[in-house]
C-alpha positions as CSV (number, residue, x, y, z in Angstrom):
1,M,0.0,0.3,-0.1
2,V,3.0,2.5,0.7
3,G,4.8,2.0,-2.4
4,R,1.6,2.3,-4.6
5,S,0.7,5.5,-2.6
6,I,4.6,6.7,-3.1
7,K,4.3,6.1,-6.6
8,V,0.9,8.0,-7.0
9,G,2.4,10.9,-5.0
10,L,5.2,11.3,-7.1
11,L,3.5,10.9,-10.2
12,V,0.6,13.3,-9.3
13,G,2.8,15.7,-7.4
14,T,5.1,16.2,-10.1
15,I,2.4,16.9,-12.4
16,L,0.6,19.5,-10.2
17,V,4.4,21.1,-9.4
18,L,4.6,21.5,-13.0
19,I,1.4,23.0,-13.4
20,N,1.6,25.5,-10.6
21,Y,5.5,26.2,-10.7
22,T,6.7,25.7,-14.4
23,D,6.8,29.9,-14.7
24,G,9.4,30.1,-11.6
25,I,11.1,27.0,-12.3
26,I,12.0,28.6,-15.9
27,A,12.6,31.9,-14.7
28,A,14.7,30.6,-11.6
29,E,12.5,32.8,-9.1
30,L,11.5,30.4,-6.8
31,T,11.7,31.4,-2.9
32,T,12.1,29.1,-0.1
33,T,8.3,29.5,0.2
34,D,7.6,27.8,-3.2
35,Y,10.0,25.0,-2.1
36,L,8.1,24.1,0.9
37,K,5.0,24.9,-1.3
38,M,6.4,22.1,-4.0
39,V,7.3,19.3,-1.4
40,L,3.7,19.6,0.4
41,T,2.2,19.0,-3.3
42,Y,3.8,15.6,-3.2
43,F,1.8,14.8,0.2
44,V,-1.7,15.4,-0.8
45,P,-2.0,12.6,-3.5
46,Y,0.0,10.6,-1.2
47,C,-2.4,10.9,1.6
48,V,-5.3,10.8,-0.8
49,S,-4.4,7.6,-2.2
50,T,-3.6,6.2,1.2
51,Y,-7.0,6.8,2.4
52,A,-8.9,5.7,-0.5
53,T,-6.8,2.4,-0.1
54,V,-7.0,1.8,3.8
55,R,-11.1,2.7,3.2
56,A,-11.2,-0.1,0.3
57,L,-9.4,-2.5,2.4
58,L,-11.7,-1.9,5.6
59,K,-14.8,-1.8,3.4
60,G,-13.6,-5.0,1.8
61,G,-13.0,-7.0,4.9
């Protein structure tokens, strides 16, 4: 479950980071806050994937 959630977090997180921060990345104008937000962006899909998997396992049992 954790491995799957990590893969989802990396894939979806990367897509979200590219959508939201491409301009800053290209212009090299990212702040420390931007980097923190980018890291946190990866946790959202990870948490959603983990929650959905646990929920499905609990309902199935």
